[in-house]
C-alpha positions as CSV (number, residue, x, y, z in Angstrom):
1,M,36.7,26.7,-72.3
2,E,35.5,28.9,-75.0
3,L,33.0,27.3,-77.3
4,A,32.0,28.4,-80.9
5,V,30.2,27.0,-83.9
6,A,31.6,27.5,-87.4
7,V,30.7,26.2,-90.9
8,V,33.4,23.7,-91.9
9,A,32.1,21.5,-94.7
10,P,33.7,18.0,-95.0
11,Q,35.2,18.9,-98.4
12,A,37.0,21.8,-96.9
13,L,38.3,20.0,-93.8
14,A,41.7,19.1,-95.3
15,E,42.5,22.8,-95.6
16,H,41.0,23.8,-92.3
17,K,43.8,25.4,-90.2
18,T,43.4,24.1,-86.7
19,P,45.9,22.5,-84.3
20,A,43.6,19.5,-83.8
21,L,40.6,18.0,-85.6
22,A,38.2,15.4,-84.2
23,V,36.3,13.1,-86.6
24,A,34.4,9.9,-86.0
25,V,34.3,6.3,-87.0
26,Q,31.3,4.1,-86.6
27,G,32.7,0.5,-86.4
28,K,34.5,0.3,-89.7
29,S,32.6,3.1,-91.4
30,L,34.1,6.5,-91.6
31,S,32.0,9.6,-91.0
32,A,31.6,12.1,-93.8
33,S,34.4,14.2,-92.4
34,A,36.6,11.2,-91.8
35,R,36.1,10.1,-95.4
36,A,37.0,13.5,-96.7
37,L,40.3,13.5,-94.7
38,D,41.0,9.9,-95.8
39,E,40.6,11.0,-99.5
40,A,42.8,14.1,-99.0
41,S,45.5,12.0,-97.4
42,A,45.4,9.4,-100.1
43,G,44.2,6.7,-97.7
44,A,46.7,7.4,-94.9
45,L,43.9,7.8,-92.3
46,Q,42.4,4.4,-93.1
47,A,45.7,2.8,-93.3
48,A,46.6,4.2,-89.8
49,L,43.4,2.8,-88.4
50,A,44.1,-0.6,-89.8
51,R,47.7,-0.7,-88.4
52,S,46.6,0.3,-84.9
53,G,43.7,-2.3,-84.8
54,F,41.2,0.6,-84.0
55,E,37.8,-1.0,-83.4
56,G,35.6,2.1,-83.3
57,K,34.1,1.3,-79.9
58,P,32.1,4.2,-78.3
59,G,34.6,6.6,-76.7
60,Q,37.7,4.9,-78.1
61,T,40.2,7.5,-79.4
62,L,43.3,7.4,-81.6
63,A,45.5,10.4,-82.2
64,L,47.1,10.6,-85.7
65,H,49.8,13.2,-86.3
66,S,50.9,15.0,-89.4
67,L,48.7,13.1,-91.9
68,P,49.8,14.0,-95.5
69,G,47.6,16.5,-97.2
70,I,45.9,17.6,-93.9
71,A,46.4,21.1,-92.5
72,A,45.5,20.1,-89.0
73,G,48.6,18.9,-87.1
74,L,46.6,16.2,-85.2
75,V,43.6,14.3,-86.3
76,L,41.8,12.6,-83.4
77,V,39.6,9.7,-84.5
78,V,36.8,8.9,-82.1
79,G,34.9,5.6,-82.0
80,A,31.1,5.8,-82.2
81,G,30.2,2.1,-82.1
82,D,28.8,0.2,-85.0
83,A,25.1,0.9,-84.7
84,A,23.3,2.9,-87.5
85,E,22.4,5.5,-84.9
86,V,24.5,6.3,-81.8
87,S,22.5,6.1,-78.5
88,L,22.3,9.2,-76.4
89,Q,24.4,7.4,-73.7
90,A,27.1,6.4,-76.2
91,W,27.0,10.0,-77.6
92,H,27.6,11.4,-74.1
93,K,30.5,9.1,-73.6
94,L,32.2,9.6,-76.9
95,V,32.1,13.4,-76.7
96,V,33.5,13.4,-73.2
97,S,36.3,11.0,-74.2
98,A,37.1,13.0,-77.3
99,V,37.5,16.4,-75.4
100,K,39.6,14.7,-72.7
101,A,41.8,13.2,-75.3
102,L,42.4,16.6,-77.1
103,P,45.9,17.8,-75.9
104,G,45.4,21.1,-73.9
105,K,48.8,22.3,-75.1
106,L,47.4,22.8,-78.6
107,G,45.2,25.6,-77.2
108,K,42.3,25.0,-79.6
109,A,40.6,22.3,-81.6
110,T,37.7,21.7,-84.0
111,S,35.2,18.9,-83.6
112,T,33.0,17.4,-86.4
113,L,31.3,14.9,-84.1
114,A,28.0,16.7,-84.3
115,E,27.5,15.3,-87.7
116,L,27.0,11.8,-86.2
117,P,23.5,10.4,-86.4
118,V,22.3,10.2,-82.7
119,A,19.0,8.6,-81.9
120,G,16.3,11.1,-81.4
121,R,18.5,14.1,-81.8
122,D,18.5,16.7,-84.6
123,L,21.6,18.8,-85.4
124,A,20.6,21.6,-83.0
125,Q,20.2,19.1,-80.2
126,R,23.5,17.5,-81.0
127,I,25.3,20.9,-80.9
128,S,23.7,21.6,-77.6
129,D,24.7,18.2,-76.2
130,H,28.2,18.6,-77.5
131,A,28.6,22.0,-75.8
132,R,27.4,20.7,-72.5
133,F,29.3,17.5,-72.6
134,A,32.5,19.4,-73.6
135,I,32.1,21.6,-70.5
136,E,31.6,18.5,-68.4
137,A,34.8,16.9,-69.8
138,G,36.8,20.0,-69.1
139,Y,35.6,20.5,-65.5
140,R,38.3,20.6,-62.8
141,F,38.1,21.5,-59.1
142,D,41.6,22.5,-58.1
143,E,40.8,25.6,-55.9
144,Y,42.7,24.1,-52.9
145,K,45.6,22.6,-54.9
146,S,48.9,24.4,-54.2
147,K,50.1,23.5,-57.7
148,K,47.4,24.1,-60.2
149,P,47.4,22.8,-63.8
150,A,49.2,25.3,-66.2
151,A,46.9,27.1,-68.6
152,T,48.6,25.2,-71.4
153,D,47.3,21.9,-69.9
154,L,43.7,23.0,-70.6
155,L,42.0,23.3,-74.0
156,G,41.2,27.0,-74.5
157,K,38.8,26.9,-77.4
158,L,36.7,24.2,-79.0
159,T,34.9,25.0,-82.3
160,L,32.0,22.7,-83.4
161,G,32.0,22.3,-87.1
162,I,28.8,22.1,-89.1
163,A,28.4,21.5,-92.9
164,E,25.7,24.0,-93.9
165,R,25.6,27.7,-93.5
166,G,21.8,27.6,-93.3
167,D,22.1,25.7,-90.0
168,L,24.4,28.3,-88.4
169,K,21.8,30.4,-86.6
170,A,20.0,27.4,-85.0
171,A,23.4,25.9,-84.2
172,K,24.5,29.0,-82.3
173,D,21.3,29.2,-80.4
174,A,21.6,25.5,-79.5
175,L,25.2,26.0,-78.3
176,T,24.1,28.8,-76.0
177,W,21.5,26.5,-74.4
178,G,24.1,23.7,-74.0
179,R,26.5,26.2,-72.4
180,C,23.8,27.3,-70.0
181,I,23.3,23.7,-68.9
182,G,27.0,23.1,-68.7
183,E,27.8,26.2,-66.7
184,G,24.8,25.6,-64.3
185,Q,26.0,22.0,-63.8
186,S,29.6,23.2,-63.2
187,F,28.4,25.7,-60.7
188,A,26.6,23.0,-58.8
189,R,29.7,20.8,-58.9
190,D,31.8,23.6,-57.5
191,L,29.5,24.1,-54.6
192,G,29.2,20.4,-53.9
193,N,33.0,20.0,-54.0
194,Q,33.6,22.7,-51.4
195,P,34.8,21.3,-48.0
196,G,32.4,21.5,-45.1
197,N,34.6,24.0,-43.3
198,V,34.0,26.5,-46.1
199,A,30.5,25.6,-47.4
200,Y,28.5,26.0,-44.2
201,P,24.9,27.2,-44.3
202,G,25.8,30.9,-44.4
203,Y,28.1,30.2,-47.5
204,L,25.2,28.8,-49.4
205,A,23.1,31.8,-48.5
206,E,25.8,34.1,-49.8
207,M,25.9,32.1,-53.0
208,A,22.2,32.8,-53.4
209,R,22.6,36.4,-52.7
210,A,25.4,36.7,-55.3
211,L,22.9,35.4,-57.9
212,G,20.7,38.3,-57.1
213,E,23.4,41.0,-57.4
214,D,22.4,42.2,-60.9
215,G,18.7,42.3,-60.1
216,D,17.6,39.4,-62.4
217,I,16.8,37.3,-59.3
218,Q,15.2,38.6,-56.1
219,V,16.8,36.9,-53.1
220,E,15.6,36.8,-49.5
221,V,17.4,34.9,-46.7
222,L,15.7,33.8,-43.5
223,G,17.7,33.3,-40.4
224,E,16.9,31.2,-37.4
225,D,14.9,34.0,-35.7
226,E,12.6,34.4,-38.7
227,M,12.2,30.6,-39.0
228,R,11.4,30.2,-35.4
229,K,8.6,32.8,-35.6
230,L,7.2,30.9,-38.5
231,G,7.1,27.7,-36.4
232,M,9.8,25.9,-38.5
233,H,11.0,23.9,-35.4
234,C,11.6,20.8,-37.4
235,L,14.1,22.4,-39.6
236,L,15.8,24.1,-36.7
237,S,16.0,20.8,-34.8
238,V,18.7,19.8,-37.3
239,S,21.0,22.8,-36.7
240,A,20.5,22.6,-32.9
241,G,23.9,21.0,-32.3
242,S,25.9,23.2,-34.7
243,Q,27.7,26.5,-34.2
244,H,26.4,27.6,-37.6
245,D,22.9,28.9,-37.9
246,A,20.4,27.4,-40.3
247,Q,19.5,29.4,-43.4
248,L,16.5,29.4,-45.7
249,A,17.3,31.2,-49.0
250,V,14.6,32.1,-51.5
251,M,15.5,33.0,-55.0
252,R,12.7,34.4,-57.3
253,Y,13.2,34.6,-61.1
254,Q,10.3,36.3,-62.9
255,G,10.7,35.4,-66.6
256,G,7.0,34.7,-67.3
257,K,3.9,36.8,-66.9
258,A,3.3,38.4,-63.5
259,K,0.2,36.3,-62.8
260,D,1.7,33.0,-63.9
261,A,2.1,30.4,-61.1
262,P,5.8,29.6,-60.6
263,V,7.6,26.4,-60.7
264,V,9.2,26.0,-57.3
265,L,12.4,24.0,-56.7
266,V,13.3,23.1,-53.1
267,G,16.8,21.8,-52.3
268,K,18.2,20.0,-49.3
269,G,21.3,21.8,-48.1
270,I,22.9,19.8,-45.3
271,T,26.4,21.2,-45.5
272,F,27.8,18.4,-43.5
273,D,26.0,15.5,-42.0
274,T,27.6,13.7,-39.2
275,G,24.3,11.9,-38.5
276,G,24.1,14.0,-35.3
277,I,23.6,12.0,-32.1
278,S,22.8,9.0,-34.3
279,L,26.4,9.3,-35.5
280,K,27.5,7.8,-38.8
281,P,30.4,5.4,-39.1
282,G,33.7,7.2,-39.6
283,A,34.6,5.5,-42.9
284,G,33.5,7.6,-45.8
285,M,32.1,10.3,-43.6
286,D,34.2,12.9,-45.6
287,E,31.7,12.4,-48.4
288,M,28.9,13.8,-46.2
289,K,30.0,17.3,-47.4
290,F,28.0,16.3,-50.5
291,D,24.8,16.2,-48.5
292,M,24.0,19.7,-49.7
293,C,24.0,18.7,-53.4
294,G,20.2,19.2,-53.6
295,A,20.7,22.8,-52.7
296,A,23.7,23.1,-55.0
297,S,21.6,21.8,-57.9
298,V,18.9,24.4,-57.2
299,L,21.6,27.1,-57.1
300,G,23.0,25.8,-60.4
301,V,19.5,25.7,-62.0
302,M,18.9,29.2,-60.9
303,A,22.1,30.5,-62.4
304,A,21.4,28.8,-65.7
305,V,17.8,30.0,-65.8
306,K,19.0,33.5,-65.5
307,L,21.7,33.1,-68.1
308,A,19.2,31.4,-70.6
309,K,16.5,34.1,-69.8
310,L,13.8,31.4,-69.7
311,N,10.2,32.7,-70.2
312,L,9.0,31.2,-66.9
313,N,8.6,32.1,-63.3
314,V,10.9,29.9,-61.2
315,I,11.4,30.1,-57.4
316,G,14.4,28.3,-55.9
317,V,14.4,27.6,-52.2
318,I,17.4,26.0,-50.3
319,A,17.0,24.7,-46.7
320,C,20.4,24.8,-45.2
321,A,21.8,23.4,-42.0
322,E,24.8,21.5,-40.5
323,N,24.0,18.3,-38.6
324,M,26.3,18.0,-35.7
325,P,26.4,16.2,-32.3
326,S,26.8,18.4,-29.2
327,G,25.2,19.1,-25.8
328,T,22.5,21.1,-27.6
329,A,21.8,18.6,-30.4
330,T,18.5,17.0,-31.0
331,K,18.3,13.5,-29.4
332,P,16.6,10.4,-30.6
333,G,13.1,10.3,-29.1
334,D,12.7,14.1,-29.1
335,I,9.4,15.4,-30.5
336,V,9.2,18.7,-32.5
337,R,6.4,20.6,-34.1
338,T,6.6,21.4,-37.8
339,M,5.5,24.6,-39.5
340,S,2.4,22.7,-40.7
341,G,1.4,22.0,-37.1
342,Q,2.1,18.3,-37.3
343,T,4.4,16.8,-34.7
344,V,7.4,14.5,-35.4
345,E,9.0,12.0,-33.2
346,I,12.7,12.0,-34.3
347,L,13.7,8.4,-33.9
348,N,17.0,8.8,-35.8
349,T,18.8,12.2,-36.1
350,D,20.5,10.9,-39.3
351,A,17.3,11.0,-41.1
352,E,17.6,14.8,-41.0
353,G,17.0,15.7,-44.7
354,R,13.3,15.2,-44.4
355,L,13.2,17.3,-41.3
356,V,14.5,20.4,-43.1
357,L,12.5,19.7,-46.3
358,C,9.1,19.3,-44.6
359,D,9.2,22.8,-43.2
360,A,10.5,24.3,-46.5
361,L,7.7,22.4,-48.4
362,T,5.1,23.9,-46.1
363,Y,6.7,27.4,-46.5
364,V,6.4,27.4,-50.3
365,E,2.7,27.1,-50.1
366,R,2.6,30.9,-50.0
367,F,3.8,31.1,-53.6
368,K,0.7,29.3,-54.9
369,P,3.0,27.2,-57.1
370,A,2.1,25.4,-60.4
371,V,4.3,22.5,-59.3
372,V,6.9,21.9,-56.6
373,V,9.9,19.7,-57.1
374,D,12.2,18.9,-54.1
375,I,15.8,17.6,-54.7
376,A,17.6,15.8,-52.0
377,T,20.5,13.4,-51.2
378,L,17.9,11.7,-49.0
379,T,18.4,8.0,-48.5
380,G,21.0,5.3,-48.8
381,A,18.2,3.0,-49.7
382,C,17.9,4.8,-53.0
383,V,21.6,4.1,-53.7
384,V,20.9,0.4,-53.0
385,A,17.9,0.4,-55.3
386,L,19.2,2.4,-58.3
387,G,23.0,2.8,-57.8
388,K,24.8,5.7,-59.6
389,V,22.8,5.6,-62.8
390,A,19.3,6.9,-62.1
391,S,17.8,9.3,-59.6
392,G,14.8,8.2,-57.7
393,L,11.5,9.9,-58.6
394,F,8.5,10.0,-56.5
395,S,5.2,11.8,-57.2
396,P,1.5,11.2,-56.7
397,S,0.9,12.9,-60.0
398,D,1.3,10.8,-63.1
399,A,1.5,13.8,-65.3
400,L,4.3,15.5,-63.4
401,A,6.2,12.3,-63.1
402,E,6.0,11.8,-66.8
403,E,7.3,15.3,-67.5
404,L,10.3,14.8,-65.2
405,L,11.1,11.3,-66.7
406,A,10.9,12.6,-70.2
407,A,13.1,15.6,-69.3
408,G,15.7,13.1,-67.8
409,Q,15.6,11.0,-71.0
410,R,16.2,14.1,-73.2
411,A,19.1,15.3,-71.0
412,D,20.8,11.8,-70.4
413,D,20.2,12.6,-66.7
414,R,17.7,9.8,-66.1
415,A,15.3,9.2,-63.2
416,W,13.3,6.1,-62.3
417,R,9.8,6.3,-60.7
418,L,9.1,4.5,-57.4
419,P,5.8,4.4,-55.6
420,V,4.6,6.9,-53.0
421,W,1.5,4.9,-52.1
422,D,-0.6,5.4,-49.0
423,D,0.0,1.7,-48.2
424,Y,3.4,2.7,-46.8
425,Q,2.3,5.5,-44.6
426,E,1.5,3.2,-41.6
427,L,5.3,2.4,-41.4
428,L,5.7,6.0,-40.2
429,D,3.2,5.7,-37.3
430,S,4.4,6.9,-33.9
431,P,2.8,6.1,-30.5
432,F,3.7,9.6,-29.2
433,A,3.5,12.1,-32.2
434,D,1.6,12.5,-35.4
435,I,4.5,10.9,-37.4
436,A,7.9,9.3,-36.9
437,N,10.8,10.4,-39.0
438,I,11.8,6.9,-40.1
439,G,9.8,3.9,-41.2
440,G,11.9,0.9,-40.2
441,P,14.3,-1.3,-42.1
442,T,12.3,-1.8,-45.4
443,A,11.4,0.5,-48.3
444,G,13.5,3.3,-46.9
445,S,13.5,5.6,-49.9
446,I,9.7,5.2,-50.2
447,T,8.9,5.9,-46.6
448,A,11.1,9.0,-46.8
449,A,9.1,10.2,-49.8
450,C,5.9,9.2,-48.0
451,Y,7.0,11.4,-45.1
452,L,7.4,14.4,-47.4
453,A,4.0,13.7,-49.0
454,R,2.3,14.6,-45.8
455,F,3.5,18.2,-46.2
456,T,2.6,18.6,-49.9
457,K,-1.2,18.3,-50.1
458,A,-1.6,21.9,-51.3
459,Y,0.1,21.5,-54.7
460,A,1.3,19.2,-57.3
461,W,4.6,17.7,-56.1
462,A,7.5,15.5,-57.0
463,H,10.6,14.4,-55.1
464,L,14.0,13.5,-56.6
465,D,16.2,11.4,-54.4
466,I,19.7,12.0,-55.7
467,A,21.7,10.2,-53.1
468,G,23.2,7.9,-55.7
469,T,23.6,10.3,-58.6
470,A,24.8,13.6,-56.9
471,W,28.5,12.5,-56.5
472,L,31.0,9.8,-57.3
473,S,33.3,8.0,-54.9
474,G,36.7,6.4,-55.3
475,S,39.3,7.7,-57.8
476,Q,36.7,9.8,-59.5
477,K,35.3,11.3,-56.2
478,G,33.4,14.5,-56.7
479,A,30.1,16.1,-57.3
480,T,28.4,15.4,-60.6
481,G,26.0,18.4,-60.8
482,R,23.1,16.1,-61.4
483,P,20.1,16.6,-61.7
484,V,20.7,20.1,-63.1
485,P,20.4,18.9,-66.7
486,L,17.1,17.1,-66.0
487,L,15.7,20.1,-64.2
488,L,16.7,22.6,-66.9
489,E,15.2,20.4,-69.7
490,F,12.0,20.2,-67.5
491,L,11.9,24.0,-67.2
492,R,12.6,24.7,-70.8
493,A,9.7,22.4,-71.9
494,R,7.4,24.2,-69.5
495,A,8.6,27.6,-70.8
496,A,7.9,26.5,-74.3
497,D,4.2,25.6,-73.6
């Protein structure tokens, strides 16, 4: 979808030539643009709302055709609730609903929704949001469909109308940032939605290499021989049963000063997780193709950072493996040595994400990072705790945790902090090795984070458990691209400091 910003003052809307025009209603109150259309149509808009029983609930839509005195063939009225200010969550919902309700066959449309008062958002932020939410609403993954939607089924161009010419430059810049987030998120969704027979570890490594083709990102990929020489036996234990080699891809973006310490993002990339010898139940196992969404989010962020030309040094690392059962697979009770020198008793081969991450987290010490954030679909326990609404956030650093929480609030990609206290470490004790890879039936997401904490003493670190937020199930099944928006807001704030 092509996105643009144009000056379309409310008083000129009636003559604005566009196939479709979106305006808002807050409860029973018309927005400035809706009032202008109502006056131009001699009250026809308001009368149509009354006849239909339109309540103005957030995301509710009503299509009105051929209103008298209005050049647009269709006016889409969008409910915004009855609060004086629209909440960020309601704003997200109503933009997505509006874009989905605009008929693709019309080809293009104009939206005035950015004029709505949204809590804590100025015009530029509302334009940025609108752009990102529109891309989200228009997302489709139909690569493997024999019959794809016709081009006429998809809205080709959406223009965001603003009232004042003096706001045009800031609005265009804001739209660019929103597009960067939206496209980075869509890239992550595309990767997550790929089937496991396509998106194996080598595929993700190739996606990383593709990001470096223009030279803006330097890419290095380590294969199993290189990892073995480095002592990354914990990571390699996960791929031991697979015919596909593990891969560690490193992407370096140098947008800041040469001596500036980088922000490092580490993504879990288990391209398919059977559970290994600790085999998962068959029901729902197809969704284990989404176990690489942490790596997908890092790739999406790196693509967006490059597009946005952020003034920051960012390194993305993805630790990729396929977890399969076979005669060569790691067994429960096996003991392996990590790159850090610590030994791990693998009590459950289905707790594999922490096994690839711990070696990757040791590897990134060489970059002398400002901070490290790992992103992983790590534990079912986090889904039980937080559902599909918030990602789990763990960090010993209050300052870093607050940065990430605030970024999530700004992006409507929220996280919730859980403890990573030393009190939980004893649950990971092993009689035979330095550490066990699981901590028993309680506090599963916390003990997983505590496991990772043992490998992150050299730098400031945070862990995002996205097992609940990285994808949706049921009729809406598919990758969400979260937490790309959170991470990009976090990086942009750091770049601005």
